[in-house]
TIKEZA-739614 format. One record per residue: x, y, z of N, C-alpha, C, O in turn; residue in one letter. Coordinates in steps of 0.2 Angstrom, whole numbers, plus 5000, padded with zeros to 4 digits. Layout:
REM TIKEZA-739614
XYZXYZXYZXYZA ...
REM end
This chain:
REM TIKEZA-739614
451854645172452254595169452854575174453154625175M 452954515175453454495180453954445176453654405172V 454554465176455054425172455554395177455854425181I 455654325177456154295181456454235177456154205172R 457154235178457554185174458154215171458254275172G 458554165168459154185164459054185157458654145154D 459554225154459554225146458954235143458654195139N 458554285145457854305142457954365138458154415141I 457654365132457554425129456754435128456454395125T 456554495130455754505128455754575124455954625126V 455554555118455454615113454754635112454354595110D 454554695115453854715114453654735108453054755106F 454154745103454054775096453554835096453154845092A 453654875101453354945101452654935105452254985105G 452454885107451754875111451754915117452254925120A 451154945118451154995124450754965130450254935129T 451054965136450754945142450455015145450755055146L 449755005146449455065149449255055156448855005158Q 449455095161449355075168449055135172448855185170G 449155125179448855175184449455195188449955155189T 449355245192449955265197450055225202450555235206P 449655175203449755125209450155065206450355015210A 450355065200450655005197451355005194451655065194D 451654955193452354945190452154905183451854855183T 452454935178452354905171452654835170452354785169A 453354835172453754775170454254765177454554815178I 454154715180454654695185455054635184454854585181R 455754645185456254595184456554575190456854615194I 456454515192456654485198457254445197457154385195D 457854465199458454425199458654405192458454445187G 458954355191459154325185459754355182460054405185G 459954335176460554365173460454355165460054315163K 460754405162460754405154459954415152459754385148N 459654465155458954485154458954545149459354595151V 458554545144458554605139457854615138457454575136R 457754685139457054715137457154765132457554815133I 456754755126456854805121456154825118455654785118I 456154885116455554915112454954915116454354905113Q 454954915123454354925127454054995127454455045127A 453455005128453155065129452655065135452255015135R 452755115140452355105146452155185147452555225147A 451455185149451155255150450755245157450355195158R 450755295161450355305166450555265173450155275177G 451055235173451255195179451655235184451955295182Y 451755215190452155245195452855225193453355265194K 452955165191453655145189453555105182453155065182V 454055125178453955095171454355025171453954975170G 454955015173455354955174455654955180456055005182I 455554905184455854895191456254825191455954775190L 456954835192457354775192457754765198457954815201A 457754705201458054695208458554635207458354585205R 459154645209459654585209459854555202460054495202G 459754595197459854565190460554575189460854625190T 460854525185461554525183461554535175461254495172R 461954585173461954595165461254605162461054565158N 461054665164460354685162460454735156460854775156L 460054715151460054765145459354795144458854755144T 459254865144458654895143458854935137459254985137L 458454925131458654955125458054975121457554945120E 458055045119457555075114456855065117456355045114D 456755075124456155075127455955145128456355195129N 455255165127454955225128454555225135453955195135D 454755255140454455255146454255325149454355345154L 454055365144453855435145453155435147452755385147S 452955495150452255515152451955465157451455445157Y 452455445162452155405168452055455174452055515173N 451955425179451655475185452155525187452755525186W 451855585188452155635192451655675196451055675195K 451955705201451455745206451255815203451655845200P 450755835206450555905205451055955209451255935214R 451256005206451656055209451256115212450656135208L 451456145217451056205220451356265220451056315222F 451956275217452256335217451956385211451656355206S 451956445213451556495208452056535204452656525205L 451856575200452256615196452656665200453256675200V 452256695205452556745209452956715215453456745217E 452856655218453256635223453156555223452656525221H 453656525226453656455227453256425232452956465236E 453156365233452856325238453356275241453656245237S 453456275248453856235251453656155250454056115251L 452956145248452756085247453156045242453255985242V 453356085237453756055231454456035232454756005228D 454756055238455456035239455555965240455155925243W 456055935237456255865237456755845242457155895244L 456755785244457355765248457455695246457055645247S 458055685243458355615241458855595246459255545244F 458855615252459455605257459455535259459955505261H 458855495259458855435262458555385257457955395254H 458855325256458555275252458755205254458755155250N 458855195260459055125263458455075262458555015262E 457855105262457255065262456855075256456255075257K 457155095251456855115245456355175245455855175242D 456555225250456155285250456055315244455555355243E 456555315239456455345233455855325229455655355224W 455655265230455055235226454455275227453955275223L 454355315232453855355233453755405228453255435226R 454355425225454355475219454155445213454055475208F 454255375212454155345206454755355201455155395203G 454755315196455355325191455155285184454755235185A 455355315179455355275173455655205173455455155171A 456255205176456755145177456955155184457255205186I 456955095188457155095195457555025195457254975195Y 458255035196458654975197458954975204459355015206L 458854915207459154905214459554845214459354785211A 460154845216460654785216460754755210460754695209D 460754795204460954775198461654775196461954825198V 461954725194462654715193462854705185462654655183A 463054755182463254755175462754765170462154745172G 462854775164462354785159462354855156462854885157G 461854865152461854925148461154955147460654915147K 461155025148460455055147460555105141460955155142I 460355085135460455125129459855145125459455105124V 459855205123459355235118458655225121458255205117E 458555235127457955235130457655305131458055355131N 457055315131456755385132456255385138455855335139G 456355435142455955445148455855515149456255555153A 455355545147455155615147454555635150454055585150V 454455685153453755715156453455665161452855655162Q 453955635166453755605172454055645178454155705177G 454155605183454455645189455255625188455655665189M 455455565188456155545188456255495182455755455180N 456855505179456955455173457255395175456855345176G 457955395177458255325179458555335186458955385187L 458355285190458655285197459055225198458755165197L 459655235200460055175202460255175209460455215212L 460155115212460255105219460655045220460454985218V 461255055223461754995224461854955217461854895217R 461854995212461854965205462554985202462655045201S 462954935201463654955199463854925192463554875190N 464354955188464554935182464154935176464154895172G 463654985176463254995171463455045166463755095167L 463355035159463455075154462855115152462355075150S 462755175153462155215151462355265146462655315147I 462055255140462255285134461655305129461255255128R 461655365127461255375121460455385123460055375119G 460355395130459655405132459455475132459855515132N 458755485132458455545133458055545139457455525139N 458355575145457955575151457855655153458255685157F 457455685150457355755150456655775152456155735151S 456555835154455855865155455455825161454855815160F 455855805166455555775171455555825177455955865177N 455055815182455055865187455455855193455355885198S 455855795193456255785199456955775196457355825196G 457155715194457855695192457855665185457355635183L 458355685181458455645175458755575177458455525175G 459355575180459655515183459855525190460055575192V 459755475194459955475201460355415203460155355201G 460855425207461255365209461355365217461355425220L 461255315220461255305227461655245228461455185227Y 462255245232462755195233462855155227462855095227R 462955195221463055155215463755185212463855245212S 464155135210464855155208465055115202464755065200S 465555145199465855115193465355115187465455065183Y 464955155187464455165181464755215176465055265178D 464555205170464855255165464155285162463755245159T 464155345162463555385160463855435154464155485156I 463755415148464055455142463555465137463155425135V 463655525134463255545127462455535128462155505124H 462255565134461555565135461255635135461655685136N 460655645133460255705134459855705140459355665141W 460055745145459755745152459655815154459955845158I 459155845150459055915151458355935154457855895154D 458255995157457656025159457355975164456755965164Y 457755945169457455915174457455955180457955965184N 456855995181456856055185456156065188455656045185V 456156095194455556125197455856185201456456195201R 455356225204455556285208455956335204456456365207G 455656355198455956415195455356445191454956425188Y 455456515192454956555188455356615186455556655190S 455456625180455956675177455756745179455156765178H 456256775182456156845185455856855192455756905194G 455656795194455356795201455756755206455956785211F 455956695205456356655209456756595206456456575200Y 457256575208457656525205457956485211458456495214S 457556425213457656385218457856315217458356285220R 457556285212457756225210457456165214457256115212G 457356185221456956135225457256065225456956015226Q 457956065224458355995224458155955219458255895219D 457955975213457855945207458555945204458955985205S 458655895199459355895196459355855190458955805189A 459755875185459855825179460155765181459955705179D 460655765185461055705187461155715195461555765197L 460955665199461055665206461555605208461455555205L 462055625211462555575213462555575221462855625224I 462355525224462255535232462555465235462555415232Y 462655485241462755425246463255375244463055315242E 463955385244464455345243464455315236464655255235Q 464255355231464255335224464955365221465055425221S 465355315220466055335218466255305212465955255209S 466855325209467155305203466755295197466755255193H 466255345196465855345191466155395185466455445187N 466055375179466255425174465655455171465155425168V 465655525171465055565168465355605163465755655164I 465255585157465655625151465155635145464755595143A 465255695142464955705135464155705136463855685131H 463955725141463155725142462955805141463255845143N 462355815139461955875140461555875146461155835147S 461755915151461455915157461255995159461556025164L 460856015155460756095155460056105158459556055158T 459956165161459256185163458956145168458356135169H 459356115172459156075178459056115184459356175184G 458756085190458856125196459656135198459856185199G 459956075197460756075196460856035190460455995188D 461456055187461656005181461855945184461555885183G 462355945189462555885193462555905200462755955202V 462255865204462155875211462455815215462155755215F 463055825217463455765221463455785228463755835230L 463355735232463355745239463655675242463455625240W 464055685247464355625250463955575253463955515252A 463355605256462855555259462855565267463355595270G 462355545270462255545277462755505281462955525286Q 462955455278463455415282464055455283464355455288T 464255495278464855535278464755595283465155615287T 464155625283463955685287463955665294464155705299M 463755595296463755575303464455555305464655565311D 464755515301465355475303466055515301466555505304S 465955555296466555585293466955535288467555555286G 466755475287467055425283466755425276466155445275T 467155395271466855385265466755445261467055495262G 466255445256466055505252465855475245465855415244G 465655525241465555515234466155535230466155595228A 466655495230467355505228467555485222467255435219N 468055515219468455495213467955485207468055435203D 467455525206467055525200467355575195467655625197N 467355555189467555595184466955635180466555595177L 466955695180466455735177466755775172467055835173I 466755755166467155775160466755795154466355755152N 466855855151466555875145465855865144465555835139E 465455895149464755895150464555965149464956015151N 463955975146463656045146463256055152462656015153D 463456095157463056095163462756175164462756205170V 462556195159462356265158461656275160461256235160S 461456345162460856365164460456325169459856325168Y 460756305174460456275180460156335184460356385184A 459656315188459356365192459756375198459756435201T 460156335200460656345205461356335203461756375201A 461656265203462356255202462356215195462056165194N 462856235191463056185186463356125188463056065186G 463756125193463956065197464056085204464356125206V 463656045208463756045215464055985218463855925217E 464655985221465055925223465355945230465755985231A 465055915235465155925242465455865246465255815245T 465855885251466155835256466455775252466455725255F 466755785247467055735243467655755239467855815239S 467955705235468555715231468355695224468255635223R 468455735219468255725212468655765207469055805209N 468555745201468855775195468355805191467855775188T 468355875190467855915186468255945181468555995182I 468255915174468655945169468255955163467855915161T 468456015159468256025152467556025151467256015146N 467156055157466456055156466256135154466656175155N 465656135151465456205149464856225155464356185155R 465056275158464556305163464356375162464756415164A 463856385158463656455157462956475160462556425161W 462956535162462256555164461956525171461356525171G 462356505175462156475181462156525187462456575186N 461856505193462056545199462756535201463156575202E 462956465201463656445202463856395197463456345196Y 464456415194464656365189464856295193464656245191G 465256305198465356245203465356265210465656315212V 464956235213464856245221465156185224464956125223W 465756195228466156135230466256135238466756125240G 465656155241465756155249466056095252465856035250G 466656105256466956055259467356005255467455945257Y 467456025248467755975244468555975246468756025249S 468855925244469555915246469855875240469555835237F 470455895239470855865234470455855227470555805224E 470155905226469755905219470055945214470355995215T 470055915208470355955202469755985198469355955196Q 469856055198469356095193469756125188470056175189I 469756085182470256105177469956105170469556065168V 470156155166469956165159469256175158469056165152G 468856205163468156215162468056285159468456335159N 467456295156467256355153466656385157466156365157D 466856435161466356475166466256535163466656585162F 465556545160465356605157464756635160464256595160T 464656695161464056725163463756695169463056695170N 464056665174463856645180463856705185464256745185N 463456695191463556745196464156725200464556775201R 464356665201464956645203465256585199464856545197F 465856595197466156535193466256475197465956425196G 466756485202466856425207466856455214467156505215V 466456425218466356445225466456385230466056335229A 466956385234467056335239467156355246467556405247I 466756335250466756345257467156285261466956235260E 467556305265467856255269468256195265468156135267H 468456215260468856165255469556165257469856215260G 469956115255470656105256470956065250470656025247R 471556085249472056045244471656035237471755985234D 471356095235470956085229471456125223471756175225N 471356105217471656135211471156165207470656135205V 471256235205470856265201471356295195471656345196I 471356255189471856275185471556265177471156225176S 471856315173471756305166471056325164470856305159G 470656355168469956365167469856435163470356475164N 469356445160469156515157468556545161468056505162R 468656605164468156635167467956705163468356745163F 467356705160467156755156466556785158465956755158L 466556845160465956885162465556855168464956865169H 465956825172465656805179465656855184466156895184D 465156865188465156925193465756915197466156955198S 465856855200466456835204466756775201466356725201V 467356775199467656715196467756655201467456605200A 468056675206468256625211468156655218468356705220I 467756615222467656635229467856575234467556515233K 468256585239468456535244468356565251468556625252L 468156525255468056555262467856495267467756445265W 467956515273467756475279467356515284467556575285A 466856485287466456525292466756505299467056455300D 466756545304466956535310466556485314466856455319S 465956475313465556435316465256385311464956405306I 465256315312464956265308464356235311464356235318E 463956205308463356175311463556125316463956075315P 463256135322463456085328463156015327463455975330S 462656005323462355935322462755895317462455845316D 463255925314463655885309464155845312464555875316W 464255785311464855745313465455755309465955745311G 465355775303465955785298466455825301467055805301Y 466355895303466855935306467255905312467855925313P 466955855315467255825321467855775319468255755323K 467755755312468255705310468755735305469155695302H 468655795302469055825297469255885298468955925302H 469855905295470055975295469656015290469755995284D 469256055292468856095288469056165287468656205285T 469656185288469956245287469956255279470056205275K 469856315277469956335270470656345269470956395271S 470956305265471756305265471956265259471656225256R 472656285257473056255252472756245245472556185243D 472656295242472356295235472956305230473356345232Y 472956275225473356295219472956325213472456285210R 472956385212472556425207473056445201473456485203I 473056415196473556425191473356425184472856385182S 473556465179473456455172472756465170472556445164G 472356505174471656525172471656585168472156625168N 471156595164471056655160470456695163469856665164T 470556755164469956795167469856855162470256895161F 469256855160469056915156468356945158467856915159V 468457005160467857045161467457025167466757015167D 467756995172467456975179467457035183467957075184N 466857045187466857105192467457095197467757135199H 467457025200467957005205468256945202467956895201V 468956945202469356885200469356835206469256775205V 469556855211469656805217469456845223469756895225L 469056815227468756835234468956775239468656725238E 469356795243469556745248469456765255469656825257A 469256725260469156745267469256685271469056635270R 469656705276469856645281470156585277469956535279N 470556605273470856555269471656565269471856615268T 471956505270472756505270473056465265472656415262T 473656465264474056425259473756435252473656385249G 473656495250473356505243473956515238474256575239L 474056475234474556475229474356505223473956475219D 474456575221474156605215474756635211474656685208T 475356605212475956635208475856635201476056675197L 475456585198475256585191474556585190474256545186A 474256635193473456635193473156645186472656615185A 473456695183473156715176473556695170474156705170A 473256675165473556675159473356735154472856765156S 473656745149473456795144472756785142472556735141P 472356845142471656835140471556805134471856815129P 471056755133470856725127470056715127469756695132S 469756735122469056725121468856655118468256635117L 469356615116469256545114469056505119469456495124S 468456465119468256425124468756355124469056345119P 468756325130469156265131468856205126468256215124P 469256155125468956105121468356075124468356065130H 467856055120467156035123466855995118466856005112F 466555935120466155895116465555865120465655815124S 464955885118464355855121463755865117463855915113A 463255825117462755835112462355895114462355915120P 462055925109461655985110461055985106460955945101T 460556025108459956035105459856115105460156145109T 459356135100459256205101458956225108459156285110P 458656185111458356205118458956205123458856245128L 459456165122459956165127460356225127460756235131S 460356255121460756315120460456385122460756435122L 459756375124459456435126459556455133459856415137R 459456515135459656535142459056515147458556485144D 459056535153458656515158457956535157457456505160R 457856585153457156605151456756555148456156555147S 457056505145456756445142456456395147456056355145A 456556405153456356365158455656385160455556445163I 455156345159454456365161454156305165454156245162V 453956315171453756265175453056275177452856325181V 452556235175451856245178451656195183452156155186D 451056185184450856135190451056065188450956025193E 451256045182451355975180452155975178452355925175W 452556025180453256015179453456055173453156105171G 454056045170454356085165454056075158453856015156P 453956125155453656135148454156115143454756135143Y 454056075138454556045133454556085127454856065122D 454156135126454156175119453856135113453956155108W 453556075114453356035109452656045107452456025101Q 452256085111451556095110451456165111451856195115S 450856195109450756265111450556275118450256235121P 450756335120450556355127450556425128450956465125K 450056455133450056515135450356525142450156485146L 450756575143451156585149451256655151451456695147W 451156675157451156745159451856775158452356735160P 451956835155452556865155452756895161453356905163V 452256925165452356965171451956925177451756865176D 451856965182451456935187450756915185450456955181S 450456865187449756845185449256895188448656895186T 449456945192449056995195449057055190448657105192R 449457065185449457115181448857125177448557075175A 448657185176448057205172448257265167448357315170V 448257245161448057185157448557135159449157155160P 448457075158448857015159449156995152448856985147L 449857005152450156985146450356915146450656885150R 450156875140450256805140450756795134450556815128L 451256755135451656735129451356675126451156635129A 451356675119451156625115451756575113452056595109V 451856525117452456485116452256425112451756395111L 452856395109452756335105453156335099453456385097G 453056275095453356275088453156325083452656355085P 453556345078453356395073452656385070452456325069P 452256435069451656425066451156485068451456535070G 450556485066450056535067449556515072449456455073T 449256555075448656545080448056595079448156645076W 447556575082446956615082446556605088446556545091R 446156655090445756645096445056605093444756625088V 444856555097444256525095443756535100443156525098V 443856555106443356565111443656615117444256605118S 443156645120443356685126442756695130442156695128Q 442956695137442356705142442656745147443156745150R 442256795149442356835155442956885153443256915158G 443056905147443556945145443257015142442857015138I 443557065144443357135141443657145134443357165129A 444357145134444757155128445357105127445657085132T 445457095121446057055119446457105114446257135110L 447157105115447557145111447557125104447757165099S 447457055102447457035096447056965096446956935101K 446756945090446456885090446756835085446456775084T 447356845082447656795078448456825078448556885079S 448856775076449556795076449956735075449756685072G 450656745077451156695076451356675083451356715087R 451656615083451956585089452556635091452956655087M 452556645097453056695100452756765101453156805104G 452156775099451756835101451656845108451756795112D 451456905110451256925117450556945116450356995112T 450056915120449356925120449156955126449256925131L 448857015126448657055132447957045133447557055129A 447757025139447057005141446857055147447157055152V 446257085146445957125151445357085153444857085149T 445257055159444657025161444057075162444157135163P 443457055161442857095162442857105169442957065173A 442557165171442457185178441957135182442057125188K 441457115178440957075181441156995180440756955181D 441756975178441956905177442056865184442056805184S 442056905190442056875196442556825197442556765199T 443156845194443756795195443656735191444056685192G 443256735185443156675181443156695174442756715171D 443756675171443856695164444256645160444656615164W 444256645154444656605150444756625143444256645140E 445256615140445356625132445656565129446156535132V 445356545124445556485121445856495113445556535110M 446456475112446756485105446756415102446656365105L 446956415095446956355091447656365087447756415084E 448056315087448656305083448656245079448656185082Y 448656245073448656185069448156135071448256075071K 447556155073446956115075447056095082446556055084G 447556115086447556095093447356155097447656215096Q 446956145102446656205106447056205112447256155115Q 447256265115447556275121447356335124447056385120F 447356345131446956405134447356425140447856385142S 447156485142447356505149446756545152446456575149Y 446756535158446156565162446256565169446856545172G 445756595173445856595180445156585183444656605181R 445156545188444556535193444756555200445056515203F 444556605202444756635208444156675211444156735211E 443656635213443056675216443256725221443656705226P 443056785221443256835226442956825233442356815234P 443456815237443356805244443456865248444056895248I 442956895252443056955255443356945262442956935267R 444056945262444356925268444456995272444657045270W 444456985279444657035284445057005289444956945291T 445557045292445957025297446157085301446357135299A 445957085308446057145312445757205309446057265309D 445157195307444657245304444957275297444757335295S 445457245295445757265288445657215283445657155284K 445457245277445357195271445957165268446557195268S 445957105266446457065263446257055256445757025255L 446657065251446557045244446456965243446056945239P 446856935247446856855247447256835253447556865256R 447156765255447556735260448056695256447956635254V 448656725255449156695252449856725254450056775252D 450156695259450756725263451256675262451256615263F 451856705260452456665259453056705260453256755257F 453456695266454056725267454456695273454156645276S 455056715274455456695279455556745284455756805282Y 455356735291455556785296455656755302455256705304R 456156775306456256745313455656765318455456825317P 455556725322455056745327454356715326454256695320G 453956735330453256705330452856755325452956815325H 452356725322451856755317451256715317451256655316W 450656755318450056725318449556765314449656825313S 448956735312448456765308447756735310447756675310L 447256775311446556755311446256795306446256865306Q 445856765301445556805296444856775294444756705295A 444356815293443756785291443556815284443756865282T 443156775280442956795273442256765272442056715274G 441956805267441356775264441356775256441756805253T 441056725254441056705247440356675245440056645248V 440256695238439656665235439856625229440156655225T 439556565229439756515223439156495219438656475222L 439156505213438656475208438556405209439056375211S 438056375206437956305207438556265203438756285198P 438756215207439256175204439656135210439356135216G 440156105209440556065214441256105215441556125211F 441356115222441956155223442356115229442056075233Y 442956145230443456115235443856175238444056215234T 443856165244444356215248445056185248445156125250L 445556215246446256195246446656245251446656305250R 446956215256447356255260448056225260448156165261A 448556265260449256245260449556285266449456345267I 449856245271450056275277450756245280450856185278S 451056275284451556245288451456265295451256315297N 451756225300451756235307451056225310450956165313N 450556265309449856255312449356295309449456355308A 448756265307448256295303447556265305447556205305M 447056305306446356275306445956315301446056375300R 445456285297445056315293444356295294444156235295L 443856345295443156335297442756355291442856405287Y 442256315289441756335284441056335288440856285290L 440756395288440156415291440256385298439756355301D 440756405302440856385309440956315310441056295316D 441056275305441256205306441956195304442156215298K 442356155308443056145307443056095301442856035302L 443356115296443356065290444056045289444255995285V 444556085291445256065290445656075297445656135299I 445856025300446156035306446956015306447055955306D 447356055305448056045304448456085309448956115308A 448256085315448556115321449156085324449556115327W 449256025323449855995325450456015321450356015315T 450956035324451556065320451756025314451855965315P 451856055308451956015302452356055297452356115298H 452756015293453056055287452456065282451956045283E 452656105277452156125272451856065269452156025267S 451156075269450756015266450156045263449956105264K 449756005260449156025256448555985259448555925260V 447956025261447355985264446756015259446756065256D 446255965259445655985255445055975259445055935264Y 444556005257443855995260443356015255443456065251A 442855975255442255985250441956055252441856065258E 441656085247441356155248440756155244440856155238M 440156165246439556165242439456235239439756285241P 439056235234438856305231438456345236438256325241A 438356415234437956455239438456505242439056515241G 438156535247438456585251438756555258438456525261Q 439356575259439756545265440156595268440356645265H 440356575274440856615278441456565280441356505281T 442056595279442656555280443056595286442956655287L 443356545290443756575295444456535295444456475296R 445056565295445656535295446056555301446056615303V 446356505305446756525311447456495309447556435307E 448056535310448656515308449156535313449156585316Y 449656485314450156505319450856475316450856415315N 451356515316452056495315452456525320452556585322Q 452856475323453256495329453956525327454256565330T 454256505321454856535319454956505312454856445310D 455256545308455556525301455056535295454756595295G 454956495291454556505285453856505286453556465290W 453556555284452756565284452556545277452756575272I 452056495277451756475271450956465273450856415277E 450556505270449856495271449456515265449556575262L 449056475262448656495256448056455256447956395258R 447456495256446856465256446456485249446456545247V 446256435245445956455239445356405237445356345240E 444956425233444356385231444556355224444656395219I 444456295222444556265216443956225214443556205218I 443856215207443256175205443356105206443956075206R 442756065207442855995207442755975214442756015219G 442755905215442755875221443455855224443955855220R 443555855231444155835233444555775230445155775230P 444155725229444455665227444755675220445255635218E 444555725216444955735210445655755211446055755206Q 445755785217446455815218446855765223447455785224Y 446555725226446955685231447055615228447355575232T 446955595222447155525220447855525219448155585218L 448155465219448955465218449155495211449755495210P 
REM end
C-alpha cells in the first residue's frame, strides 16, 4: 500500500497485511499530517516505510513477526557471520536488515503504543528529527529495538525495549555482536532517552559519534540525555557512549559486563546511577573532563576504571584532532559497597577524588522506568536460537550444558503448566516422561541413532521438540581422526587444514553447508562444489548433496586472525536455506 498526500488518516481497524521478505507493507511518500492506526503486518522485510513526511503519527500498529535472518552461532561458540555493522547508512544500507518501521527524513510527529517483536529491527530513524516515541514495545528482536542515524531532538520515553540481542549463550560466551536495545549513531544529538526499560540487550544503549567524527574529529553524538532507564543485564554494556559528550543520570545498571563504557568521552556527566553486580561499573579510556558523581557502586568487581594506552589506532583521524589523554576527572559523592576494586587509574592525570566516597548506603538512587517480570531476571533468561531471542511466551526445550554432553540435559522452558512426552525417535532413555515447566529432562540418544534423534513434548495442546540431525562423517586430517570439522578461535599467524571424510546418507534430500572465512574449498566425490578461495570475511555457502555413500574433502587457509570453519550436512534442498 502506498500513501501520498496531506491530512490523511488510514484506520486499518486491525486488518492484517500478509507479505513476503521482498516486500514493504505500507509506504508513505512525503506529505504532512499523515496518521496510520491499527495496522497489522506480518512476513514483510519492512512493515512501514516513510520518507520525507512531516508530522507523521503511527499509533497502535502491530508490526511483529516480520522478516529476520537465520543465525549461525551455536550453544558452544559464536559465528562471525552473525556480527552486525550499522556504521554506514548514507545510502539506506540499513534497509538490508529490514525493520518493522523505517523512517527517513521525517520531521515531527509521534510513534505511540506500537508493537514490533520477533523481527530483526523494531524502529529505525534516519535523519528524522523532533519525534515523540512513547509507550511502544520493541522487544525480542535479533538486531535493534530502536536505532537512530543522524537523528536529533527526538524524545524516547516510557517504552519497553528489551531482549534485542544475539551473540549470547549463557555460560559459554557473551558477545552481543553489536545488537542493542537502543542504538544512537552518527551525529544523533540532543535526544531525550528517559524512563525506558532497556534490559537484556547486546547493549542497553549503544552510542557512537559516527564515522564522520572518527575521520575528521568534528561533531559527535552529543548532548543526549539518558535518564532513569533500566539498562540492566546487557551482554556487554548497559550504556556505551563513545567519542561524544552526554549526560547519563539516574539509570539502573545491574548485572552487565560494563555498567557504562565511555571510551573517549569528554565533558560527560555520569551522575546518580545505580551500578550493581557489574564486572566494571564505569570504564573510560582516553576520556577527559568527565564527572562521576553521586552514583552507587554495589558488588561491582571494579567500580571505576580510567586509563589511556600509549599507542592509539593509526587509522583513526580522531586522535589527530583531539587531546585524547586521560585527564581531569571529578569523582565525588559516590557510594562504594563491597567492590573488589574501587578505583583503578592508569596514565591518568588531574584526578580530583577529594570527595570520592559518601557514607555507605544500600538504598538505590531514585529510579522510575517500566518493568516486567522478564526485565528483572538475570542474564540466564537470555536464550538465543537460530531465529533470535526467545520470548518465554511458548514452550521450548533448550540445552543446560554443552550439546555434546551425554546424557544431554534439556531445560523445559515456558509459561507455568505441565508437559508430557508424546513421541521419541532414536533415544535410548529419558529421565522422565512428564512433569512441570521448569523441569530438566535428561536425554540419552541410542547408540544406533546415527546422529538422528528427536523428542517431542506437549504443553496445553502445543507440541514442541528438540533433536539433532548430524550424520556421522568420518573425518581425518594428517592421518588423525577428527570428530567433526568445526573450528572457531583467534590466533595470530597462518593456519591451514586439509581434511577428508566419508559419509553414508539414507534416501532423502540433503545440503552441504559450509561456514568459512578467508579461504575454503569443498569437494564432494572429488568434484568442487563450493569454491570460496578468494579471501573473504565469514560467510555461509551451500551445495546440494544426494543420498548414498560419499567422500568429502575440505581445504582451508587463514593467513592471520580469526579462524572459522564449519562443514555440516543438513536436511532439505539448498533453496530452502538461501531464500531471503
